[in-house]
TITI-741977 format. One record per residue (C-alpha): x, y, z; residue number from 0; residue in one letter. Coordinates in nm, 3 decimals. Example, Ala and Ser with C-alpha at 12.3 -4.5 7.8 and 13.67 -1.06 7.14 Angstrom:
% TITI-741977
east->1.230, north->-0.450, up->0.780, bake->0, drenba->A .
east->1.367, north->-0.106, up->0.714, bake->1, drenba->S .
***
This chain:
% TITI-741977
east->-1.154, north->4.475, up->5.663, bake->0, drenba->M .
east->-1.408, north->4.344, up->5.504, bake->1, drenba->I .
east->-1.183, north->4.307, up->5.153, bake->2, drenba->E .
east->-0.885, north->4.038, up->5.368, bake->3, drenba->T .
east->-1.200, north->3.894, up->5.636, bake->4, drenba->L .
east->-1.394, north->3.733, up->5.285, bake->5, drenba->A .
east->-0.990, north->3.650, up->5.107, bake->6, drenba->A .
east->-0.980, north->3.446, up->5.418, bake->7, drenba->A .
east->-1.276, north->3.186, up->5.419, bake->8, drenba->R .
east->-1.267, north->2.878, up->5.328, bake->9, drenba->P .
east->-1.217, north->2.784, up->5.003, bake->10, drenba->R .
east->-1.551, north->2.649, up->4.814, bake->11, drenba->R .
east->-1.525, north->2.426, up->4.466, bake->12, drenba->I .
east->-1.564, north->2.662, up->4.163, bake->13, drenba->V .
east->-1.559, north->2.415, up->3.833, bake->14, drenba->W .
east->-1.535, north->2.056, up->3.861, bake->15, drenba->T .
east->-1.506, north->1.751, up->3.558, bake->16, drenba->G .
east->-1.322, north->1.470, up->3.414, bake->17, drenba->A .
east->-1.026, north->1.395, up->3.237, bake->18, drenba->G .
east->-0.974, north->1.382, up->2.904, bake->19, drenba->M .
east->-0.854, north->1.039, up->2.731, bake->20, drenba->P .
east->-0.556, north->1.085, up->2.548, bake->21, drenba->A .
east->-0.182, north->0.974, up->2.437, bake->22, drenba->S .
east->0.138, north->1.172, up->2.445, bake->23, drenba->D .
east->0.538, north->1.027, up->2.408, bake->24, drenba->G .
east->0.479, north->0.638, up->2.157, bake->25, drenba->A .
east->0.202, north->0.622, up->2.278, bake->26, drenba->G .
east->0.169, north->0.621, up->2.611, bake->27, drenba->V .
east->-0.235, north->0.587, up->2.766, bake->28, drenba->K .
east->-0.349, north->0.907, up->2.929, bake->29, drenba->L .
east->-0.627, north->1.135, up->3.138, bake->30, drenba->L .
east->-0.528, north->1.459, up->3.016, bake->31, drenba->R .
east->-0.683, north->1.644, up->3.313, bake->32, drenba->I .
east->-0.570, north->1.994, up->3.298, bake->33, drenba->I .
east->-0.466, north->2.134, up->2.938, bake->34, drenba->G .
east->-0.797, north->2.013, up->2.734, bake->35, drenba->Q .
east->-1.029, north->2.215, up->2.606, bake->36, drenba->P .
east->-1.275, north->2.218, up->2.910, bake->37, drenba->A .
east->-0.969, north->2.326, up->3.122, bake->38, drenba->L .
east->-0.677, north->2.474, up->2.953, bake->39, drenba->P .
east->-0.503, north->2.617, up->3.219, bake->40, drenba->D .
east->-0.529, north->2.703, up->3.538, bake->41, drenba->L .
east->-0.173, north->2.912, up->3.590, bake->42, drenba->D .
east->0.071, north->2.886, up->3.690, bake->43, drenba->P .
east->-0.046, north->2.505, up->3.605, bake->44, drenba->F .
east->0.001, north->2.414, up->3.271, bake->45, drenba->L .
east->-0.133, north->2.057, up->3.211, bake->46, drenba->M .
east->-0.122, north->1.759, up->3.406, bake->47, drenba->L .
east->-0.186, north->1.382, up->3.357, bake->48, drenba->D .
east->-0.242, north->1.108, up->3.532, bake->49, drenba->A .
east->-0.123, north->0.739, up->3.413, bake->50, drenba->F .
east->-0.244, north->0.493, up->3.519, bake->51, drenba->G .
east->-0.223, north->0.077, up->3.414, bake->52, drenba->S .
east->-0.127, north->-0.320, up->3.492, bake->53, drenba->D .
east->-0.122, north->-0.315, up->3.060, bake->54, drenba->D .
east->0.209, north->-0.261, up->2.950, bake->55, drenba->P .
east->0.098, north->-0.235, up->2.564, bake->56, drenba->T .
east->-0.054, north->0.118, up->2.714, bake->57, drenba->A .
east->0.252, north->0.283, up->2.839, bake->58, drenba->Y .
east->0.571, north->0.030, up->2.744, bake->59, drenba->I .
east->0.661, north->0.227, up->2.482, bake->60, drenba->A .
east->0.713, north->0.589, up->2.702, bake->61, drenba->G .
east->0.793, north->0.934, up->2.596, bake->62, drenba->F .
east->1.193, north->0.919, up->2.449, bake->63, drenba->P .
east->1.381, north->1.216, up->2.365, bake->64, drenba->S .
east->1.199, north->1.547, up->2.359, bake->65, drenba->H .
east->1.282, north->1.894, up->2.443, bake->66, drenba->P .
east->1.169, north->2.114, up->2.734, bake->67, drenba->H .
east->1.216, north->2.474, up->2.769, bake->68, drenba->R .
east->1.034, north->2.789, up->2.991, bake->69, drenba->G .
east->0.817, north->2.592, up->3.243, bake->70, drenba->F .
east->0.897, north->2.270, up->3.486, bake->71, drenba->E .
east->0.746, north->1.884, up->3.468, bake->72, drenba->T .
east->0.675, north->1.781, up->3.802, bake->73, drenba->V .
east->0.690, north->1.366, up->3.816, bake->74, drenba->T .
east->0.466, north->1.196, up->4.095, bake->75, drenba->Y .
east->0.475, north->0.794, up->4.107, bake->76, drenba->M .
east->0.221, north->0.598, up->4.311, bake->77, drenba->L .
east->0.341, north->0.289, up->4.101, bake->78, drenba->A .
east->0.596, north->0.134, up->3.916, bake->79, drenba->G .
east->0.915, north->0.334, up->3.796, bake->80, drenba->R .
east->1.044, north->0.575, up->3.557, bake->81, drenba->M .
east->1.368, north->0.607, up->3.392, bake->82, drenba->R .
east->1.474, north->0.947, up->3.298, bake->83, drenba->H .
east->1.797, north->1.053, up->3.099, bake->84, drenba->K .
east->1.931, north->1.364, up->2.914, bake->85, drenba->D .
east->2.167, north->1.512, up->2.706, bake->86, drenba->D .
east->2.372, north->1.622, up->2.938, bake->87, drenba->A .
east->2.420, north->1.289, up->3.104, bake->88, drenba->G .
east->2.195, north->1.295, up->3.387, bake->89, drenba->N .
east->2.004, north->0.971, up->3.431, bake->90, drenba->E .
east->1.754, north->0.863, up->3.765, bake->91, drenba->G .
east->1.504, north->0.610, up->3.819, bake->92, drenba->L .
east->1.163, north->0.727, up->4.019, bake->93, drenba->L .
east->1.053, north->0.418, up->4.248, bake->94, drenba->G .
east->0.719, north->0.460, up->4.382, bake->95, drenba->P .
east->0.645, north->0.742, up->4.614, bake->96, drenba->G .
east->0.916, north->0.943, up->4.456, bake->97, drenba->S .
east->0.894, north->1.249, up->4.287, bake->98, drenba->V .
east->1.125, north->1.431, up->4.046, bake->99, drenba->Q .
east->1.048, north->1.808, up->3.966, bake->100, drenba->W .
east->1.242, north->1.921, up->3.706, bake->101, drenba->M .
east->1.355, north->2.287, up->3.557, bake->102, drenba->T .
east->1.361, north->2.310, up->3.201, bake->103, drenba->A .
east->1.468, north->2.672, up->3.200, bake->104, drenba->G .
east->1.667, north->2.818, up->2.902, bake->105, drenba->R .
east->1.667, north->2.420, up->2.701, bake->106, drenba->G .
east->1.681, north->1.997, up->2.782, bake->107, drenba->I .
east->1.625, north->1.688, up->2.610, bake->108, drenba->V .
east->1.543, north->1.421, up->2.828, bake->109, drenba->H .
east->1.347, north->1.072, up->2.813, bake->110, drenba->S .
east->1.128, north->0.904, up->3.039, bake->111, drenba->E .
east->1.047, north->0.530, up->2.969, bake->112, drenba->M .
east->0.863, north->0.332, up->3.243, bake->113, drenba->P .
east->1.049, north->-0.013, up->3.357, bake->114, drenba->E .
east->0.821, north->-0.282, up->3.407, bake->115, drenba->Q .
east->0.726, north->-0.327, up->3.838, bake->116, drenba->S .
east->0.438, north->-0.596, up->3.829, bake->117, drenba->E .
east->0.307, north->-0.481, up->3.570, bake->118, drenba->G .
east->0.155, north->-0.202, up->3.746, bake->119, drenba->L .
east->0.250, north->0.191, up->3.610, bake->120, drenba->M .
east->0.075, north->0.468, up->3.805, bake->121, drenba->Q .
east->0.081, north->0.832, up->3.885, bake->122, drenba->G .
east->0.109, north->1.226, up->3.754, bake->123, drenba->F .
east->0.223, north->1.483, up->3.553, bake->124, drenba->Q .
east->0.221, north->1.820, up->3.634, bake->125, drenba->L .
east->0.403, north->2.094, up->3.374, bake->126, drenba->W .
east->0.414, north->2.392, up->3.627, bake->127, drenba->V .
east->0.515, north->2.740, up->3.415, bake->128, drenba->N .
east->0.765, north->2.966, up->3.526, bake->129, drenba->L .
east->0.857, north->3.343, up->3.481, bake->130, drenba->P .
east->0.949, north->3.550, up->3.211, bake->131, drenba->A .
east->1.329, north->3.621, up->3.437, bake->132, drenba->K .
east->1.373, north->3.240, up->3.558, bake->133, drenba->D .
east->1.227, north->3.093, up->3.183, bake->134, drenba->K .
east->1.655, north->3.074, up->3.098, bake->135, drenba->M .
east->1.740, north->3.042, up->3.344, bake->136, drenba->T .
east->2.013, north->2.688, up->3.355, bake->137, drenba->A .
east->1.833, north->2.314, up->3.351, bake->138, drenba->P .
east->1.829, north->2.163, up->3.688, bake->139, drenba->R .
east->1.616, north->1.828, up->3.830, bake->140, drenba->Y .
east->1.556, north->1.733, up->4.190, bake->141, drenba->Q .
east->1.482, north->1.429, up->4.214, bake->142, drenba->D .
east->1.374, north->1.323, up->4.562, bake->143, drenba->I .
east->1.383, north->0.952, up->4.704, bake->144, drenba->A .
east->0.990, north->0.776, up->4.870, bake->145, drenba->A .
east->1.139, north->0.800, up->5.193, bake->146, drenba->D .
east->1.253, north->1.197, up->5.182, bake->147, drenba->K .
east->0.867, north->1.303, up->5.098, bake->148, drenba->V .
east->0.745, north->1.326, up->5.455, bake->149, drenba->P .
east->0.370, north->1.257, up->5.626, bake->150, drenba->T .
east->0.187, north->1.484, up->5.844, bake->151, drenba->V .
east->-0.105, north->1.450, up->6.017, bake->152, drenba->D .
east->-0.417, north->1.698, up->5.901, bake->153, drenba->L .
east->-0.646, north->1.592, up->6.223, bake->154, drenba->G .
east->-0.984, north->1.520, up->6.188, bake->155, drenba->G .
east->-0.913, north->1.136, up->5.996, bake->156, drenba->G .
east->-0.660, north->1.302, up->5.678, bake->157, drenba->G .
east->-0.304, north->1.268, up->5.673, bake->158, drenba->S .
east->-0.104, north->1.456, up->5.399, bake->159, drenba->A .
east->0.215, north->1.333, up->5.211, bake->160, drenba->R .
east->0.456, north->1.697, up->5.191, bake->161, drenba->V .
east->0.576, north->1.694, up->4.812, bake->162, drenba->L .
east->0.670, north->2.069, up->4.829, bake->163, drenba->A .
east->0.557, north->2.432, up->5.059, bake->164, drenba->G .
east->0.463, north->2.383, up->5.375, bake->165, drenba->E .
east->0.161, north->2.208, up->5.621, bake->166, drenba->I .
east->0.122, north->2.218, up->5.945, bake->167, drenba->G .
east->0.447, north->2.283, up->6.029, bake->168, drenba->G .
east->0.609, north->2.024, up->5.800, bake->169, drenba->V .
east->0.834, north->2.146, up->5.466, bake->170, drenba->R .
east->0.817, north->1.901, up->5.180, bake->171, drenba->G .
east->1.136, north->1.837, up->5.027, bake->172, drenba->P .
east->1.146, north->2.057, up->4.695, bake->173, drenba->V .
east->1.309, north->2.389, up->4.708, bake->174, drenba->D .
east->1.008, north->2.636, up->4.560, bake->175, drenba->P .
east->1.083, north->2.806, up->4.299, bake->176, drenba->G .
east->0.922, north->3.129, up->4.217, bake->177, drenba->A .
east->0.528, north->2.997, up->4.228, bake->178, drenba->T .
east->0.561, north->2.882, up->4.592, bake->179, drenba->Q .
east->0.374, north->2.586, up->4.494, bake->180, drenba->P .
east->0.190, north->2.339, up->4.678, bake->181, drenba->I .
east->0.198, north->1.997, up->4.617, bake->182, drenba->F .
east->0.016, north->1.693, up->4.840, bake->183, drenba->L .
east->-0.112, north->1.371, up->4.875, bake->184, drenba->D .
east->-0.412, north->1.309, up->5.115, bake->185, drenba->I .
east->-0.519, north->1.019, up->5.187, bake->186, drenba->T .
east->-0.872, north->1.023, up->5.368, bake->187, drenba->L .
east->-1.033, north->0.745, up->5.601, bake->188, drenba->G .
east->-1.368, north->0.663, up->5.652, bake->189, drenba->A .
east->-1.574, north->0.932, up->5.776, bake->190, drenba->G .
east->-1.264, north->1.161, up->5.808, bake->191, drenba->A .
east->-1.330, north->1.553, up->5.807, bake->192, drenba->A .
east->-1.060, north->1.791, up->5.786, bake->193, drenba->T .
east->-0.892, north->2.113, up->5.642, bake->194, drenba->G .
east->-0.543, north->2.262, up->5.469, bake->195, drenba->V .
east->-0.530, north->2.611, up->5.505, bake->196, drenba->A .
east->-0.312, north->2.779, up->5.195, bake->197, drenba->L .
east->-0.214, north->3.128, up->5.095, bake->198, drenba->P .
east->-0.522, north->3.301, up->4.952, bake->199, drenba->E .
east->-0.413, north->3.382, up->4.657, bake->200, drenba->N .
east->-0.261, north->3.141, up->4.561, bake->201, drenba->H .
east->-0.513, north->2.916, up->4.286, bake->202, drenba->N .
east->-0.534, north->2.513, up->4.376, bake->203, drenba->A .
east->-0.663, north->2.246, up->4.243, bake->204, drenba->F .
east->-0.777, north->1.831, up->4.415, bake->205, drenba->A .
east->-0.763, north->1.557, up->4.166, bake->206, drenba->Y .
east->-0.946, north->1.243, up->4.350, bake->207, drenba->V .
east->-0.804, north->0.906, up->4.266, bake->208, drenba->F .
east->-0.906, north->0.687, up->4.506, bake->209, drenba->E .
east->-1.254, north->0.640, up->4.643, bake->210, drenba->G .
east->-1.506, north->0.946, up->4.680, bake->211, drenba->E .
east->-1.448, north->1.268, up->4.837, bake->212, drenba->A .
east->-1.617, north->1.585, up->5.013, bake->213, drenba->R .
east->-1.435, north->1.894, up->4.861, bake->214, drenba->V .
east->-1.447, north->2.266, up->4.983, bake->215, drenba->G .
east->-1.703, north->2.469, up->5.185, bake->216, drenba->E .
east->-2.015, north->2.371, up->5.155, bake->217, drenba->P .
east->-1.868, north->2.096, up->5.030, bake->218, drenba->G .
east->-1.867, north->1.928, up->4.643, bake->219, drenba->T .
east->-1.841, north->1.527, up->4.589, bake->220, drenba->A .
east->-1.582, north->1.514, up->4.353, bake->221, drenba->L .
east->-1.591, north->1.099, up->4.260, bake->222, drenba->A .
east->-1.250, north->0.912, up->4.096, bake->223, drenba->V .
east->-1.126, north->1.158, up->3.785, bake->224, drenba->G .
east->-1.250, north->1.424, up->3.895, bake->225, drenba->R .
east->-1.117, north->1.729, up->3.917, bake->226, drenba->I .
east->-1.196, north->2.033, up->4.128, bake->227, drenba->G .
east->-1.072, north->2.389, up->4.091, bake->228, drenba->V .
east->-1.088, north->2.622, up->4.343, bake->229, drenba->L .
east->-1.181, north->2.940, up->4.454, bake->230, drenba->S .
east->-0.913, north->3.173, up->4.611, bake->231, drenba->T .
east->-0.960, north->3.192, up->4.966, bake->232, drenba->G .
east->-0.782, north->3.041, up->5.317, bake->233, drenba->G .
east->-0.867, north->2.703, up->5.419, bake->234, drenba->E .
east->-1.001, north->2.378, up->5.194, bake->235, drenba->A .
east->-1.250, north->2.196, up->5.376, bake->236, drenba->R .
east->-1.220, north->1.786, up->5.293, bake->237, drenba->L .
east->-1.391, north->1.447, up->5.407, bake->238, drenba->A .
east->-1.474, north->1.154, up->5.258, bake->239, drenba->S .
east->-1.738, north->0.860, up->5.448, bake->240, drenba->E .
east->-1.583, north->0.595, up->5.345, bake->241, drenba->A .
east->-1.222, north->0.709, up->5.244, bake->242, drenba->G .
east->-1.042, north->0.869, up->4.930, bake->243, drenba->A .
east->-0.715, north->0.934, up->4.812, bake->244, drenba->R .
east->-0.699, north->1.307, up->4.617, bake->245, drenba->L .
east->-0.339, north->1.532, up->4.594, bake->246, drenba->I .
east->-0.429, north->1.891, up->4.658, bake->247, drenba->L .
east->-0.182, north->2.148, up->4.397, bake->248, drenba->V .
east->-0.169, north->2.539, up->4.510, bake->249, drenba->A .
east->0.078, north->2.737, up->4.345, bake->250, drenba->G .
east->0.114, north->3.129, up->4.267, bake->251, drenba->M .
east->-0.011, north->3.279, up->3.928, bake->252, drenba->P .
east->0.206, north->3.443, up->3.746, bake->253, drenba->L .
east->-0.081, north->3.653, up->3.533, bake->254, drenba->R .
east->0.155, north->3.591, up->3.241, bake->255, drenba->E .
east->0.124, north->3.654, up->2.870, bake->256, drenba->P .
east->0.182, north->3.264, up->2.790, bake->257, drenba->V .
east->0.288, north->3.154, up->2.430, bake->258, drenba->A .
east->0.324, north->2.774, up->2.347, bake->259, drenba->R .
east->0.344, north->2.455, up->2.108, bake->260, drenba->Y .
east->0.450, north->2.159, up->2.215, bake->261, drenba->G .
east->0.772, north->2.151, up->2.406, bake->262, drenba->P .
east->0.825, north->2.488, up->2.401, bake->263, drenba->F .
east->0.626, north->2.801, up->2.686, bake->264, drenba->V .
east->0.772, north->3.086, up->2.626, bake->265, drenba->M .
east->0.590, north->3.460, up->2.714, bake->266, drenba->N .
east->0.543, north->3.595, up->2.358, bake->267, drenba->T .
east->0.599, north->3.455, up->1.937, bake->268, drenba->K .
east->0.913, north->3.570, up->1.911, bake->269, drenba->A .
east->0.990, north->3.410, up->2.158, bake->270, drenba->E .
east->0.841, north->3.052, up->2.092, bake->271, drenba->L .
east->1.037, north->3.070, up->1.733, bake->272, drenba->M .
east->1.354, north->3.169, up->1.898, bake->273, drenba->Q .
east->1.279, north->2.838, up->2.056, bake->274, drenba->A .
east->1.189, north->2.597, up->1.799, bake->275, drenba->F .
east->1.577, north->2.748, up->1.633, bake->276, drenba->D .
east->1.756, north->2.680, up->1.901, bake->277, drenba->D .
east->1.683, north->2.320, up->1.900, bake->278, drenba->F .
east->1.717, north->2.278, up->1.533, bake->279, drenba->R .
east->2.045, north->2.410, up->1.595, bake->280, drenba->N .
east->2.196, north->2.234, up->1.868, bake->281, drenba->G .
east->2.191, north->2.497, up->2.116, bake->282, drenba->K .
east->1.934, north->2.396, up->2.411, bake->283, drenba->F .
***
């Protein structure tokens, strides 16, 4: 009983850090938040990039055709547009507030190319690992328009767009996978103090992209561009004096070995080498 009660205590911040400037694709400038030396991963999350610029030269070259296998990519647009195409003929356009949850599974080759929209491009890309049993599943896309993402009132001056998971009886549009992900875009008004109940054993993090928030119990200040990794437990408490906006993401850890290199994430080195062989031989 003591252990159960302890596990249900409000979460606290156990690590904080900042994104590291990086570039990817054909030279897109971004901040690498997860997947950098200070925070290589956070099971089941493999990478988190934040991109945002009003200078088209920082992003317009985009991400030409490239392969993936063994995990999921989540692209959430705040501003601007991103067009994706793949080698199977699928094509879509992500606009502000929309999300794409792509399960690469056994293999896909696709491109992600920005399109000008008043010059500004802003958003996130998150990589979510797949369990061994699902790594060779058939690829699929979940393209979700902004008007399909519900908003829930968190009380205490806070609200959240629910992309994935269920909060306060409101379920996000993403069909959840084995990691049972929760992905929230949270807005805190001036003087807000609220909380979000998360599954006790999910790993979770918060990343602030507007204003400043206090996260966890006791509240740890996170300014723009800072990530806070949360302990396991129950509620994640959130507050802000002047207002803030942040993403709060949680997922069930897989606790499986990870073999990764570039665009492929498998469980063993042999599987990783097979992925490269399959790609070179046109078997995706």
